[in-house]
N, C-alpha and C positions, 0 to 999 in steps of 0.2 A: 376877646373871642379866642376859643381854643383852636390852635393850628392843627390841621389834620395831618396825621403821620403819613409818611410816604409808604406806599405798598411796594414790596419787593417780591420778585418772582425768582424761583430757583429751578434749574433743570439739572440733568445728570452731570453736565459739564461743570457745574458749580459745586456739586456735592461729592463727586468722585475725582477730585483734583489732586490728591496726594500721589506722589511718585512711588511706585512699587519697586522694591529692591528685587532684582531678578536673580540674585545669588541663590544657587541651589546648594543647600547644606548637605542634603542626602537625597539621592535619586531613588525614592522608594518604588516607583513603578518598574524600575529595572531589577528589583529583588524578586527573583522567581519563587522564593520560598513564601511569599505573602499570598496566601490562599483564602484566608478568612479575615474579614475586616469588620470591626465595630465602629459605628459613627455615633457619637453622643451629641444630642441636642435637646435641651429642655426649654426653659424660658417661655416668653409670651408668644402669641400667635404670629405677630409681625416678625420676631426673630426666627421662628420656625420656618415661615415661608421664605424669608430672605436666604436662609441656609440651603434651600433646595437648589440654588445655582451651584454652590460648592458641592453638593451631593451629586449633581449631574456630572461635574468635572471629575469627581472621584470615580464615579461609575464608568466614565469614558477612559480614565487612566488605568483602571484595573479590570479589563473586560472579562478576564477569566476568574476573577475572585468572587467569592460569596460575600454579599453585603448584608449586615444586620444593622438595624437602627434602634437605639435606645432613646425614647422620648417620654413625655408625660401622657397619662391616660387621656387627657382632654384632646390631644392631637393625633391619636391613633387613627381616627377616621380620615384624616387628611391624606393618609398613605394607603388607604384601602385599595387593593388591586394594583398598587404601584409595582411595576415589573422590575424595578431596580433592586428591590429588596427580597431576600429569601424569607426574612423574619423581621417583624416589628415587635419589640417587647417593651413593656411599660411598667414602671413602679412609681407610686406617688411620693417622690422624694421631697415634695414641698410640705407634707404633713408634719406637724410638730409632735403629736403623740406617737409614741413608738418609733421615734426617729432612728435610733440605733439598731432596732430590729430590722427596719427597712434597709439601712445601710449594710448590715450583715447579709441580708438576702441579695442585695445588689452585688456585693463582692463575691458571693458564692456563685451567682449566675454567670458573672464575667469569667471567673476562674474555670468554671465547668466547661465553657464553650471553647476554651483554648484558642483565643484569637491570635493571629500573627501580627496584627496592627490595630491599634486603637487610635482613632482620630477624634480628638475632643474639640468639637465646634462650639461647645459651651464655654469652657475655660473660665470658670469662676471659682470662688473659694471652695464650693462644695465639690465640684468635679476634681479639683486639684487634691482635695483631702482624700477622696475615695481612691483616686489613682495612686496617690502616695501610699495609702494603706495597702493597696494591691501590690505595689512595687516592693514595699518593705517586707511584705509577707513572702516574697519570692514567687508570686503567681502572676506577675505582669508579663506581657509579651516583650520582645526585644525592642519593638518600635512603638513609641508613644509620641503622638504629635498634638501640639496645642499652640496657642498664639502667645505664650510666654516663654522667655529664654531662661527657665529655671526648673528645678525639681518639681514634679517627677518626670518631665518630658525628656526623651532621649534624642529627639530631633528639635534643635533649638534655633530660633530665629536670630539673625544678626541685627536686623532692623525691625523694630516693633512700631505699629501704627496705633498707639493707644487712644489718640484723639480723633481718629479718622472715622468716616462713615463705616458702619458695621460691615457693609458689603465688601469694602476694600480690606478690612481686617481679615475677613475670611479668605479673600484672594491671596493676601500676603502669606497666610498660613500655608496654603496649598503650594505656592511657588517655592517656598523654603524647602519643601519635601519633593520637589521635582514634578509636581502635579500641575499641568498646564491649566491656568485659570482662563478658560475660553468662553464660558457661558455668561452672557451679558445680563441675564435677569432670572428671576425665580421661575422654576418649572414644576408644575404639579400635574399628575395624571388624574384627570377628572373621569371617574368611572361612568359607564353607561347608565347606571341607576340614577346618579345625580343629574345627568343630562336629561333623562326622561322626566324626572321630577320637576326640573326647571321648565321644560317645555309644557308640561301639564299645567303648572301654575300660570304661566304666561297665557296659555290658551284659555284657561278658566276666567281670566280677567280681561280678555280681549286685547292682548298686547302683542300678538304675533304679527299683526299687519299695521301697527300704529307706532309712531316714534315715541320713545320714552327715555327718561333719564333715571339713573339710580342715585339715591342719596344715602350715604352712610353717616348718619347724623349723631351718632352716639360716641361713646368711649367707655373704657373700663370705669366702673363707679369710683374706684380709688383714685382716679385722675380725671375728675369731672371738669377741671379747668381747661381741658383740651376741647371741650364742646363749644361749638359756635352758638348754639341755643335755638330753641323752637321758634322764637319770633323771627330770627334771621332766615332760618330755613323755610318758614312759611311764606315769607316775602319772596324768596327765591322760587318757591313753587308757583306763586302767582305770575312771576315773570315767565316761567316755563309754559304755563297754561296759555299765556298771551302769544307764545311762539308756536302754539299748536301741539305741545307735548304733554304727555302724562308723566307721572313720577312714581317710582317704586321705592319704598323705604325698606332697607335691609338692616339687620343687626341682631344682637342677642338680648337676653332677658334684662341686662343692665340698662338697655336703651329703650325699653318698651314704653315707658312713660313719655319720653321725648317724642318718639314716633307717633304715639297716639295724639299728642297735642298738635302735631303738624297735620296729621291726617284728618283731624276733626274740623280743620279750617276749610279743607277742600275735599270733602268725601267722595265726590264724583270723579275727580281727576287723580287722586292719590290712592295707590294700592299699597296698603301697609302689610308687608310680609315679615315684619320684625318677629323673630322667635319662631317662625314657621318653616324655616329651611334648614337643611343640613349644611355643614361647612362647605362641602364641595359643590353644593347647588349654588352658592354665592357666585363663584366665577362663571358658572354655566349661565346664570341670569345676566351677569355683568357683560359677558361676551356679546349679548344680543342688544345691549343698550346703546343709545347714541353717545352718551358720555356719563361720567360719574363725578359727583361732588362729595367729598369726604372730609371728616376731621382726621387728625393724626391718630389713627386707630389700627389695631391689628387687621381688621377687616379690609382696610385700604390696601394693605400689602397683599392680601388674598385676591382682591380685585385687580391688582397690578399684574397678575399672571395672565391677564387677557390683553389684547391690543386696543381695548376701548380707551379713548382719551379720558384723563382724570385730572381734576383739580383738588389738591389737598390743602386744607386750611390749617396753618400752624400758628401757635401763639406762645404758650409757655415752653414748647419744645423746639429744639434747633433743627430747622429743615436741612442744614448741611450734614446732620447726623441721622435724621429719621425719615427723610423723603423716600417713599417707595421707589425702587429702581425701575427705570423704564423711560424710553424716549417719549412715550405718550403721556407721561406724568409731569405736571407742573405743580410746585408747592408755592403757596402765597403766605406772606407774613408781613405785618406792619412793623416798620422800623422804629420801635419804641425803646427807650432806655431800659425798660424792665423785661424785654423779650428774653426767651431762653432761660427763664427762672426755674423751671421744672417744679414749681410749688404745687401742692395739692389743694391749697386753699388760698383765696385772694379776695381782698375786700373790694377791689375796683374792677378786676378782670378786664382791664383796658385792651389787652391784646386781642381779645375776641369781640368785645362789645363795640369797639371803635371800627372794626372791620365791617363795612356796610355791604349789603347785597349789591348795591349799585357798583361797588368796586370789583365785585366778582363777575358781574355780567359780561364784561368784555372778554373774559377768559373762557366762556362757554363756546364750544365749537358750533358752527352752523349745522342745522339739522338736515340730515339726508332723508328726503321724503320717499315713502314707499309708492311705487307706481303699479297700477293694476296691469 
């Protein structure tokens, strides 16, 4: 008989355990000449949302400076009406056709704005390349900050956290530049339009006075091994129904098929809103839920901007590196020899298939009943 793998749980204390070097290499907030700042952050949705804590710290450290954000077009709506930024500008730096044309456009845009400080929260090969070209052309500002102690950055870390949780890597970058890392979790400004849309959807489906849970049961199609599966989520729905709860399914187009499979099992108790909401409506809905159950997906980080309790199910990805930040979030993972493989295809998918709904049940919080 197969021995059942031990289920491990992870909280912030487990994932944010690296010691941060408090050495300030250069106290940038003390530089009165810094009036215009560019923050660079591309990447996936989870990375973007995670970076908003660092963005808030930058905003607090430079109260008189003008902040611009350079991100990808897909994430522009996340910062709609965000009072921290004077400008959000986007170029599709991920497209392969016409790559160098886009790069030239990016370089011209940055040079024209004459920034005093560029904070590279992306810090990958592409951002280093672009900033190197900017610096070699003589059009870079004096202050360039990233999380690598090498060219092209002019503010360089003494102690790098290359294997730490991405949240702590961002914090270490700020501390090096004298920016206090005080914000404990991601912060997004959910605009009134998103709040209204969320309220209308919940009212439409009779959820304003009835307890409900939110399931984020998909993932990016390129990493489908992170999905727990429709069968398991359908069993979890049945458990929720027995507790007197309804379930709301949220996600994007990549997750539509999985959500439809789950909803078809319990059509009266499941509200399938997959693909029907804006990005900012997701946290607005999650804030009204009793709790959230999610795969390791970018949408889980979006949901973590709310105080709603959340259980995140990890398998091929390491919860010590990917758990959404927040005291209300617990990550679960089976202790298997093949965990944290990060593979995109797997013949057995043991990390998710062997994680049973019954093992997840004890982590669901008690339901708060609405009283007339």
